[in-house]
N, C-alpha and C positions, 0 to 999 in steps of 0.2 A: 207111207207106202200105199200105192193104189191096190185095189182088189180087182180081180177079173174072174169071169166064167165064160164058158161057151154054151151056145144053144143051137140045136138043129132048127132049120127053118125051110120053108119051101124055096127060098132063094139061096140056100147053102148055109154052111156053118157061120154063125156070127160070134164074134168075141165082144163081150160087154165089159167095160172098164168103169170103175167108180172110185171116187174119193169119199171121204166122210161127208162132204157137202152135197154130192149129187153124181148123176151119171156123167162120166167124162167122155166116153167114146163108145160107138158101135162100129166095129171093124169087120171087114170082109175077109174071107179065107185067103183070097189072093190080093191082099192089101199091098199097095205100092209102098215100098220102103220110104220112110221119111214124110209121107203125106200127113200123118198125124204123129207128132212127137210126144212120146209118153215115157216117164221115168220107169224104173223097176216096179214090178207088180207081182202079187202073189195070187195063186188060185184060191178063190173064196166064194163058192156058189151060195153059201149061206148068208153072205153080206145082204143086209135088208134092202138096200137100193137095187142091187143086182137081182135079187129074188123078185122084187116088184117089177123091174124092167122085163125080166123073162115072162112074167105073168101078163103084162100089158102087151108085149110084142106077140105073144101067143094068141091073145085075143084079137089083135090087129090082123094077124094072118088067118084067123078063123072067120073074119068078117064081122066080129062082134065089137070092135073098137075103131073109132074114126079119129080120135085125138088122144094124145098121151098126157098123163098127169103125173109127171115125175120131177123130182128136183134135178136140175141140170147144172153141170159145172164144167162147161167147155173152156178151153184155154185158147186164146187168140188175141189178135190186135183189136183195138176199139172199132175199127172199120169192119173187120170180120164179124164181130159180135153184132153190129148193127145189121149186117146182111143176114146173119143167121136168125136174128129176131124177125126180120122181114120174111124169111122162109116160113116161119111158123104161122104167119098170117095168111098163107095161101091155103084156101079151103081144101078139104079132102075131096079127091076126085076132080080137082081143077088144076090147070097149069097156068104158068106165066112165062113170058119171055124174059131174058136177062134185062132187056131194056125196060120192060114194065116193072120188074123188080127194082131196078135202079131208080126209076121215077117214084115208086112207092116209098122208098127209103129216103127220098129227098135228094138224090144224087143223079138227076137225069144226065145222060151222057157218060156215065161211069159204068156202062154195061160190061166192059172188059174187066174192070176191077171187081165188079160184082161176080163175074164168072170165075175169076181167080179165087175169091173168097168162098164162093160156093164149092169149088173143088177141094177146099181145105176143111169143109164142114166135118167135124169129128163125130157128129151124132146122126149118121145116116139113118134114114127111115123116121126116127123120132123127130128130127128137125128136117122136114121133107125136101131135101135138095133134088130129089127125083122129080119134083113137080115143075122144075124149070127146064124149058125147052128153047130151041132156037126160034128166032123171030119168024121164020117161015114155017114153023110147026114141026120141024124135024127134031128127032131126039139127038141130043148132043152129049158129050162126055159125061161119064158117071163112074165113080170109084168102084162100084160093084159090077160095072160092065153094062153095055146097052141092052143086052137081053134081060138083065135083072131090072133095069129101069122100065123097059117095056112091060115086064111082068107086074111090077108094082103099080104102074098106071092102069093097066088092064084090071088088076085086082080092085083098085079103088073105083073104077068106072063100072064095075059089075059085068065086065066082058068075060066070056068063057076063056079059061086059061087051061091049056092042055099040058104044056111043059115048057121049061126054059129052052130056048133055041138059040 
């Protein structure tokens, strides 16, 4: 059985889910049903991986952490896992287009498939899908909402952040 806990954050309440192997998911308060499929889980904020994830996410939101050092255990297809690994290579404070990410993972021309895999990323923030934008520089879909995506990117770029809008 998986363990979970919730944490307050500047972008709303997050639900963290872990297996014994690693962090399985970071979910939004307004999570779309079925985006991340998870079996039954129990509330366990003392779970070592969850406690460490809360600590590192708190550091990230405080501007004290730029990369996460957590054991991860996402569940997805082989292609999705390749895309999610590609997301982790996007540096803090930088963005990439779906096409650039597709090229970076050796699948040029697969930007739509990359977008679909990006949308199924179960580890929001930790595996930084918020760093992927449209080819023309516009913000595109994000499970936490575009206001949250804008907030996360501004946070990473050191821009003043007043509130989620």
